[in-house]
N, CA and C atoms as a LAMMPS dump frame, in Angstrom:
ITEM: TIMESTEP
0
ITEM: NUMBER OF ATOMS
363
ITEM: BOX BOUNDS ff ff ff
-5.0000000000000000e+02 5.0000000000000000e+02
-5.0000000000000000e+02 5.0000000000000000e+02
-5.0000000000000000e+02 5.0000000000000000e+02
ITEM: ATOMS id mol type element x y z
1 1 1 N -133.31 487.296 -225.978
2 1 2 C -132.308 486.396 -225.642
3 1 3 C -131.67 486.494 -224.431
4 2 1 N -130.944 485.561 -223.861
5 2 2 C -130.538 485.317 -222.663
6 2 3 C -128.974 486.14 -222.535
7 3 1 N -128.754 486.212 -221.448
8 3 2 C -127.234 486.684 -220.987
9 3 3 C -126.293 485.494 -220.912
10 4 1 N -125.051 485.596 -221.241
11 4 2 C -124.38 484.739 -221.241
12 4 3 C -123.111 485.191 -220.363
13 5 1 N -122.603 484.521 -219.384
14 5 2 C -121.523 484.798 -218.294
15 5 3 C -120.438 484.027 -218.474
16 6 1 N -119.294 484.136 -218.477
17 6 2 C -118.128 483.105 -218.362
18 6 3 C -117.909 483.054 -216.421
19 7 1 N -117.709 481.934 -215.926
20 7 2 C -117.742 481.643 -214.733
21 7 3 C -116.381 480.756 -214.764
22 8 1 N -115.644 481.334 -213.827
23 8 2 C -113.941 480.623 -213.702
24 8 3 C -113.918 480.552 -211.797
25 9 1 N -113.624 479.392 -211.841
26 9 2 C -113.34 478.983 -210.202
27 9 3 C -111.848 478.785 -210.236
28 10 1 N -111.534 479.521 -208.945
29 10 2 C -109.806 479.475 -209.094
30 10 3 C -109.41 479.28 -207.519
31 11 1 N -108.564 478.296 -207.21
32 11 2 C -107.901 478.246 -206.152
33 11 3 C -106.562 479.286 -205.932
34 12 1 N -106.56 479.774 -204.966
35 12 2 C -105.413 480.876 -204.752
36 12 3 C -104.752 480.273 -203.236
37 13 1 N -103.793 480.142 -203.536
38 13 2 C -103.165 479.36 -202.13
39 13 3 C -102.607 480.405 -201.564
40 14 1 N -102.479 480.161 -199.873
41 14 2 C -101.971 481.416 -199.364
42 14 3 C -100.739 480.906 -198.353
43 15 1 N -100.135 482.05 -198.006
44 15 2 C -98.611 482.03 -197.405
45 15 3 C -98.648 481.472 -196.292
46 16 1 N -99.507 481.489 -195.036
47 16 2 C -99.518 480.805 -194.213
48 16 3 C -101.158 479.989 -193.957
49 17 1 N -101.14 479.018 -193.716
50 17 2 C -102.379 478.143 -193.376
51 17 3 C -103.159 478.838 -192.591
52 18 1 N -104.726 479.235 -192.8
53 18 2 C -105.338 479.86 -191.854
54 18 3 C -105.637 481.27 -192.221
55 19 1 N -104.749 481.868 -193.045
56 19 2 C -105.013 483.419 -192.767
57 19 3 C -105.321 483.662 -194.357
58 20 1 N -105.721 484.978 -194.824
59 20 2 C -105.948 485.326 -196.086
60 20 3 C -104.773 485.983 -196.837
61 21 1 N -103.684 486.016 -196.479
62 21 2 C -102.514 486.499 -197.21
63 21 3 C -101.945 485.865 -198.345
64 22 1 N -102.106 486.039 -199.245
65 22 2 C -101.472 484.993 -200.588
66 22 3 C -100.419 485.092 -200.941
67 23 1 N -99.886 484.144 -201.54
68 23 2 C -98.711 483.986 -202.15
69 23 3 C -98.356 485.292 -203.409
70 24 1 N -97.343 484.842 -203.55
71 24 2 C -97.207 486.255 -204.766
72 24 3 C -97.686 485.645 -205.999
73 25 1 N -97.727 484.405 -206.447
74 25 2 C -98.187 483.949 -207.599
75 25 3 C -99.675 484.085 -208.028
76 26 1 N -100.175 483.648 -206.659
77 26 2 C -101.51 483.734 -206.288
78 26 3 C -102.054 485.256 -206.255
79 27 1 N -101.41 486.314 -205.609
80 27 2 C -101.671 487.627 -205.913
81 27 3 C -101.794 488.428 -207.227
82 28 1 N -100.639 487.749 -207.635
83 28 2 C -100.432 488.387 -209.187
84 28 3 C -101.626 487.845 -210.045
85 29 1 N -102.102 486.564 -210.071
86 29 2 C -102.852 485.969 -210.712
87 29 3 C -104.158 486.623 -210.248
88 30 1 N -104.514 486.785 -209.48
89 30 2 C -105.754 487.719 -209.006
90 30 3 C -105.682 489.098 -209.543
91 31 1 N -104.579 489.763 -209.254
92 31 2 C -104.594 491.149 -210.085
93 31 3 C -104.815 491.002 -211.586
94 32 1 N -104.293 489.824 -212.055
95 32 2 C -104.478 489.704 -213.49
96 32 3 C -105.651 489.612 -214.093
97 33 1 N -106.29 488.677 -213.183
98 33 2 C -107.969 488.379 -213.41
99 33 3 C -108.923 489.772 -213.448
100 34 1 N -108.484 490.312 -212.445
101 34 2 C -109.395 491.808 -211.844
102 34 3 C -109.166 492.867 -213.21
103 35 1 N -107.921 492.983 -213.407
104 35 2 C -107.57 493.672 -214.785
105 35 3 C -107.985 493.454 -216.186
106 36 1 N -108.123 491.976 -216.166
107 36 2 C -108.917 491.808 -217.617
108 36 3 C -110.456 491.326 -217.584
109 37 1 N -111.071 492.314 -216.476
110 37 2 C -112.565 492.227 -216.653
111 37 3 C -113.407 491.306 -215.722
112 38 1 N -112.715 490.261 -215.174
113 38 2 C -113.42 489.469 -214.425
114 38 3 C -113.743 489.843 -212.783
115 39 1 N -115.005 489.7 -212.439
116 39 2 C -115.412 490.017 -210.957
117 39 3 C -115.348 489.135 -209.954
118 40 1 N -114.823 489.445 -208.854
119 40 2 C -115.006 488.331 -208.043
120 40 3 C -116.23 488.313 -207.255
121 41 1 N -116.982 487.097 -207.341
122 41 2 C -118.131 487.013 -206.879
123 41 3 C -118.413 486.275 -205.524
124 42 1 N -117.55 485.282 -205.244
125 42 2 C -117.499 484.52 -204.126
126 42 3 C -116.067 484.216 -203.647
127 43 1 N -116.031 484.004 -202.079
128 43 2 C -114.968 483.654 -201.927
129 43 3 C -114.877 482.964 -200.664
130 44 1 N -114.297 481.612 -200.472
131 44 2 C -114.421 481.006 -199.376
132 44 3 C -112.893 480.446 -199.007
133 45 1 N -112.716 480.671 -197.639
134 45 2 C -111.347 480.437 -197.115
135 45 3 C -111.362 478.848 -196.447
136 46 1 N -110.331 478.148 -197.027
137 46 2 C -110.124 477.084 -196.477
138 46 3 C -108.571 476.879 -195.8
139 47 1 N -108.237 475.772 -195.391
140 47 2 C -106.59 475.906 -194.619
141 47 3 C -105.718 476.113 -195.367
142 48 1 N -105.739 475.716 -196.492
143 48 2 C -104.37 476 -197.361
144 48 3 C -104.49 477.045 -198.394
145 49 1 N -105.846 477.469 -198.916
146 49 2 C -105.946 478.15 -199.955
147 49 3 C -107.372 478.987 -200.016
148 50 1 N -107.475 480.028 -201.105
149 50 2 C -108.697 480.331 -201.184
150 50 3 C -109.713 479.922 -202.273
151 51 1 N -110.859 479.664 -202.356
152 51 2 C -111.84 479.134 -203.405
153 51 3 C -112.11 480.35 -203.792
154 52 1 N -112.135 480.972 -205.149
155 52 2 C -112.637 482.228 -205.548
156 52 3 C -113.425 481.901 -206.974
157 53 1 N -114.495 482.641 -206.795
158 53 2 C -115.7 482.643 -207.872
159 53 3 C -115.262 483.838 -208.742
160 54 1 N -115.029 483.96 -210.063
161 54 2 C -114.949 484.8 -210.973
162 54 3 C -115.724 484.643 -212.293
163 55 1 N -116.571 486.021 -212.412
164 55 2 C -117.361 486.183 -213.484
165 55 3 C -117.275 487.359 -214.237
166 56 1 N -117.651 487.201 -215.772
167 56 2 C -117.483 487.908 -216.531
168 56 3 C -118.432 487.871 -217.55
169 57 1 N -118.97 489.305 -218.086
170 57 2 C -120.014 488.901 -219.216
171 57 3 C -119.129 488.299 -220.475
172 58 1 N -120.051 487.578 -221.225
173 58 2 C -119.455 486.683 -222.368
174 58 3 C -120.717 487.256 -223.528
175 59 1 N -120.177 486.669 -224.494
176 59 2 C -121.207 486.738 -225.969
177 59 3 C -121.071 485.486 -226.281
178 60 1 N -122.339 484.668 -226.953
179 60 2 C -122.682 483.764 -227.515
180 60 3 C -122.257 483.676 -228.988
181 61 1 N -121.408 482.506 -229.315
182 61 2 C -120.765 482.549 -230.376
183 61 3 C -121.853 482.618 -231.848
184 62 1 N -123.229 482.217 -231.61
185 62 2 C -124.16 482.29 -232.458
186 62 3 C -124.799 483.994 -232.789
187 63 1 N -124.467 484.7 -231.844
188 63 2 C -125.198 486.075 -231.78
189 63 3 C -124.386 486.954 -233.187
190 64 1 N -123.482 486.449 -233.193
191 64 2 C -122.785 487.404 -234.214
192 64 3 C -123.131 487.304 -235.847
193 65 1 N -122.88 488.007 -236.607
194 65 2 C -123.5 487.891 -237.834
195 65 3 C -122.417 486.774 -238.501
196 66 1 N -123.102 486.215 -239.545
197 66 2 C -122.343 484.709 -240.198
198 66 3 C -121.035 485.441 -241.132
199 67 1 N -120 484.727 -240.836
200 67 2 C -118.931 484.822 -241.631
201 67 3 C -118.804 484.891 -242.921
202 68 1 N -118.578 485.79 -243.93
203 68 2 C -118.254 485.602 -245.302
204 68 3 C -117.381 484.559 -245.749
205 69 1 N -117.427 483.815 -247.204
206 69 2 C -116.265 482.963 -247.295
207 69 3 C -115.181 483.723 -247.733
208 70 1 N -114.331 483.761 -247.548
209 70 2 C -112.923 484.216 -248.184
210 70 3 C -112.6 485.747 -247.735
211 71 1 N -113.677 486.199 -246.805
212 71 2 C -113.651 487.564 -246.476
213 71 3 C -112.858 487.322 -245.129
214 72 1 N -111.505 487.875 -244.863
215 72 2 C -110.803 487.816 -244.024
216 72 3 C -109.909 489.024 -243.233
217 73 1 N -109.743 489.417 -242.201
218 73 2 C -109.082 490.61 -241.706
219 73 3 C -107.92 490.802 -241.96
220 74 1 N -107.468 491.536 -242.771
221 74 2 C -105.853 491.521 -243.499
222 74 3 C -104.654 491.763 -241.956
223 75 1 N -105.473 492.081 -241.094
224 75 2 C -104.398 492.336 -239.504
225 75 3 C -104.513 490.977 -238.86
226 76 1 N -105.537 489.958 -239.158
227 76 2 C -105.583 489.015 -238.319
228 76 3 C -104.527 487.817 -239.175
229 77 1 N -103.868 487.918 -240.098
230 77 2 C -102.762 487.026 -240.677
231 77 3 C -101.392 487.278 -240.216
232 78 1 N -100.536 486.287 -240.067
233 78 2 C -99.367 486.724 -239.382
234 78 3 C -98.482 487.506 -240.737
235 79 1 N -97.622 488.3 -240.096
236 79 2 C -96.64 489.135 -241.249
237 79 3 C -95.956 488.163 -242.145
238 80 1 N -95.541 487.119 -241.835
239 80 2 C -94.802 486.03 -242.712
240 80 3 C -95.705 485.643 -243.897
241 81 1 N -97.147 485.666 -243.475
242 81 2 C -98.184 485.125 -244.338
243 81 3 C -98.283 486 -245.547
244 82 1 N -98.222 487.438 -245.14
245 82 2 C -98.431 488.253 -245.977
246 82 3 C -97.591 488.887 -246.757
247 83 1 N -96.049 488.598 -246.029
248 83 2 C -95.041 489.302 -246.923
249 83 3 C -94.241 488.132 -247.118
250 84 1 N -94.16 487.825 -248.337
251 84 2 C -93.088 486.363 -248.446
252 84 3 C -91.786 486.648 -248.317
253 85 1 N -91.162 488.003 -248.136
254 85 2 C -89.839 488.155 -247.985
255 85 3 C -89.467 487.912 -246.417
256 86 1 N -90.305 487.992 -245.607
257 86 2 C -90.221 487.61 -244.114
258 86 3 C -90.373 486.094 -243.962
259 87 1 N -90.5 485.369 -244.639
260 87 2 C -90.361 483.824 -244.345
261 87 3 C -88.924 483.515 -244.342
262 88 1 N -88.776 482.636 -243.442
263 88 2 C -87.421 481.948 -243.138
264 88 3 C -87.357 480.916 -243.975
265 89 1 N -85.936 480.736 -244.615
266 89 2 C -85.955 479.387 -245.337
267 89 3 C -85.638 478.155 -244.51
268 90 1 N -85.756 476.972 -245.046
269 90 2 C -85.449 475.641 -244.066
270 90 3 C -84.156 475.691 -243.51
271 91 1 N -83.182 476.267 -244.264
272 91 2 C -81.73 476.233 -244.03
273 91 3 C -81.199 477.086 -242.664
274 92 1 N -82.327 478.474 -242.472
275 92 2 C -81.98 479.153 -241.546
276 92 3 C -82.639 478.803 -240.197
277 93 1 N -83.238 477.62 -240.262
278 93 2 C -83.977 477.025 -238.912
279 93 3 C -83.312 475.813 -238.33
280 94 1 N -82.282 475.314 -239.05
281 94 2 C -81.338 474.36 -238.896
282 94 3 C -80.23 474.865 -237.86
283 95 1 N -79.639 474.301 -236.622
284 95 2 C -78.991 474.389 -235.654
285 95 3 C -77.391 474.372 -236.14
286 96 1 N -76.661 475.188 -235.863
287 96 2 C -75.117 474.818 -236.174
288 96 3 C -74.664 473.409 -235.237
289 97 1 N -73.952 472.47 -235.953
290 97 2 C -73.476 471.839 -235.043
291 97 3 C -72.862 471.994 -233.948
292 98 1 N -72.892 471.184 -232.751
293 98 2 C -71.842 471.645 -231.602
294 98 3 C -71.165 470.791 -231.187
295 99 1 N -69.855 471.095 -230.884
296 99 2 C -69.173 469.933 -230.344
297 99 3 C -69.011 469.979 -228.924
298 100 1 N -69.008 468.913 -228.335
299 100 2 C -68.703 468.916 -226.742
300 100 3 C -67.805 469.838 -226.176
301 101 1 N -67.982 470.35 -225.049
302 101 2 C -66.834 471.123 -224.338
303 101 3 C -65.478 470.366 -224.372
304 102 1 N -65.57 469.412 -223.995
305 102 2 C -64.182 468.221 -223.919
306 102 3 C -63.295 468.404 -225.218
307 103 1 N -64.099 468.201 -226.082
308 103 2 C -63.386 467.944 -227.395
309 103 3 C -62.893 469.425 -227.927
310 104 1 N -63.83 470.594 -227.855
311 104 2 C -63.159 471.803 -228.108
312 104 3 C -62.003 472.269 -227.22
313 105 1 N -61.95 471.614 -225.949
314 105 2 C -60.638 471.805 -225.154
315 105 3 C -59.503 471.075 -225.456
316 106 1 N -59.641 469.93 -225.904
317 106 2 C -58.774 469.194 -226.819
318 106 3 C -58.011 469.898 -227.628
319 107 1 N -59.018 470.327 -228.941
320 107 2 C -58.497 470.836 -230.104
321 107 3 C -57.682 472.202 -229.84
322 108 1 N -58.099 472.645 -228.762
323 108 2 C -57.414 473.935 -228.435
324 108 3 C -56.172 474.067 -227.859
325 109 1 N -55.899 473.142 -226.711
326 109 2 C -54.878 473.064 -226.115
327 109 3 C -53.66 471.823 -226.565
328 110 1 N -54.096 470.705 -227.516
329 110 2 C -53.131 469.818 -227.814
330 110 3 C -53.025 470.308 -229.303
331 111 1 N -53.671 470.929 -229.913
332 111 2 C -53.5 471.013 -231.343
333 111 3 C -53.911 470.186 -232.479
334 112 1 N -54.402 468.927 -231.539
335 112 2 C -55.206 467.66 -232.653
336 112 3 C -56.549 468.058 -232.862
337 113 1 N -56.852 467.591 -233.858
338 113 2 C -58.079 467.249 -234.179
339 113 3 C -58.991 466.497 -233.578
340 114 1 N -59.997 466.833 -232.755
341 114 2 C -60.725 465.871 -231.957
342 114 3 C -61.355 464.764 -232.834
343 115 1 N -61.356 464.932 -234.357
344 115 2 C -61.798 463.373 -234.681
345 115 3 C -60.694 462.49 -234.934
346 116 1 N -59.828 462.738 -234.787
347 116 2 C -58.275 461.859 -234.762
348 116 3 C -58.192 461.239 -233.767
349 117 1 N -58.311 460.144 -233.322
350 117 2 C -57.982 459.328 -231.941
351 117 3 C -56.536 459.287 -231.803
352 118 1 N -56.036 458.657 -232.719
353 118 2 C -54.475 458.474 -232.256
354 118 3 C -53.724 459.612 -232.366
355 119 1 N -54.121 460.694 -231.948
356 119 2 C -53.161 462.26 -232.122
357 119 3 C -52.031 461.699 -231.236
358 120 1 N -50.854 461.78 -231.531
359 120 2 C -49.725 461.822 -230.453
360 120 3 C -49.237 463.04 -229.847
361 121 1 N -49.539 464.217 -230.05
362 121 2 C -49.09 465.434 -229.361
363 121 3 C -49.293 465.376 -228.06
């Protein structure tokens, strides 16, 4: 069988054009990819960014054993699917009605209900 590898090309932007000091986001992205098993195989410096090629070993989906019908890993289903008492009802998903701030202000300081337009207080 042949070897499979995943290849990823990233643009990592630099702080100052022409240097290789990375921005915070780019430095964090580079650190994240290296921590998750990607290897840096190529690096090209352009004016505004670094072009970096990453590789890691991959597996082909056809190499694994065929999945059996109905056999599932119990850990793969969410907890709410396994335990009905954890499911939320539709009523708990609705948000309470919010009144605009100006109407709340009127009801507190004038003593009138905001629904009554002709309040004379």
